[in-house]
N, C-alpha and C positions, 0 to 999 in steps of 0.2 A: 470707698469700696475699691477692691482690687479687681481689675478686668478679668473675665472668665479664663483667659489664657494663662492662668497661674502656673501650669505645669511647664511652661517655657522659661528659659533663663531671663527673658525680657518680659517684664510685666508693666502694665499701665495702671496708674492710680488715678481715679476720677474723683473730683470734689463735688460734683453735682452742679457746677456752674453751667448756666445755659450757654456760655461762650464755648465751652469744650465741645458741646454737641454742634453748635452752629458753625464753628470754625473748623473743627476736626482735629483736636489735640487732647492730650492728657495733662492733668495738673502736674504729674510726675511720672517718670519712667525709671523702673529699676532694671539695670542691665548688669547682671553679675553682682559685683560688690559696689557698683556705682549707682548713685541716685541723682537724677537730673530733674530739678524742679523748674517747671516753666516759669516764665515771667509772670509774677503774681501781683495783682493790684490790690487796692484797699477796699474792694467790694466785699460786703458781708454776703456770701453766696446763699445763705439761708433766706435772707430777705431781699436779695438783689438790690441793696442800697449802698451808697457810698457817701462818706462824710465830705464836707467841703474843706476840712482842715487837713493839711499835709501830714502833720504829726499823727493825727488819728488814723489817717490812711496808712502810714508806715506801721503803726501798731497792728492794724488789721491785716496788712500784708504778712507780717510776721506770725500772726495767729494762723492764717491760711497756710503758710509755709510750714509752720510747726505741726499742723495736722497732717500734712502730706509726709513730712519726715517721720512722724510717729507711725503712720500707716506702713512706711517702708522699713521700720525697725531701726530708725536713726533718731538722733537729737541734733540740736544746733551745734553741739560739741563735735559732731562728725562732718560739719561743713568745711570744705576745703577751698571753695571759690564762691564769691558773691559778686553780682553785678547790680548796680543801682542805675535805673533809667529815670530821668526827670525832664520834663519840658522846660522847667525854669531852674537854673543853677542856684538861685537864691533860696530855693526851697530845701536844698540839701542840708545845710548846716543846722537848721532847726530840728532835723531828724536825728542828728548825731547821738544825742543821749539815748534815744530809743534803740538805735542800731548797736550802740556800745553795750547795752544790757545783754543783747544776744551774742554779739561777736567779739566783745572786748577781750575776753580771756582766750578765745579760740584763735583769733588772728588769721582768718582765711585770706587768701589772695583776693584783692578787691579792685573793682573798676567802677567809676561813676561816669555816665555818659549823659549828655544833654541831647534830647531827641523828642520828637513828637510821639504821643501815645495814641492808642486806638480811639479813645473817647475823651473829649475835652474836660470831663469831670475828673479824670485820672491825673493825679499830680505826682505819683511815684509808682514805679514798678520794680520789683526785686526778684532776681533769679538766683538760685543757688545750685551748686553741685556738692554732693556729699559722698563719703565712702562709708559703706555699711560695716558695722562690726562683724567679726568672724561668724557669729551666729546671731540671729534675731533676738534670742534670749539674752545675749550679752549687751544689748543696747542699754545705755544709761537712761535713767528716768528723765523725762522732759521737764525742764523748768518751765513754769507757766510763762507764756509770752507776755510782754509788757501790756499794760492796759487794764 
């Protein structure tokens, strides 16, 4: 859902995650032609569950990000920057095939960082920045995220 301040050039997109309310942030923010998607983990926000498997978490991260991009009138093809945050560097390589399905043709600028995450169950967090097409109607159809 888009935040009620839709008439402003800056709009917040909320996913319904309890974390957004408890911490005070939005899943994504549209600022003109830019879309900034917050660090997104592998939680299924409808059930507030998370898999133990890092690859399944990566797939869920991308489904969550894909939903925010769609809400903003974008697709993965519009992503210009991606950041991967993982507590264990060994978990990154198993995720590569999943990540390549979304970003392999797009080739956004990317960074992977090893750091602690907010919850020990979280094994990967992904953050993206995208540039919106000239008009929301011009947005390309979203390919189904992996999984």
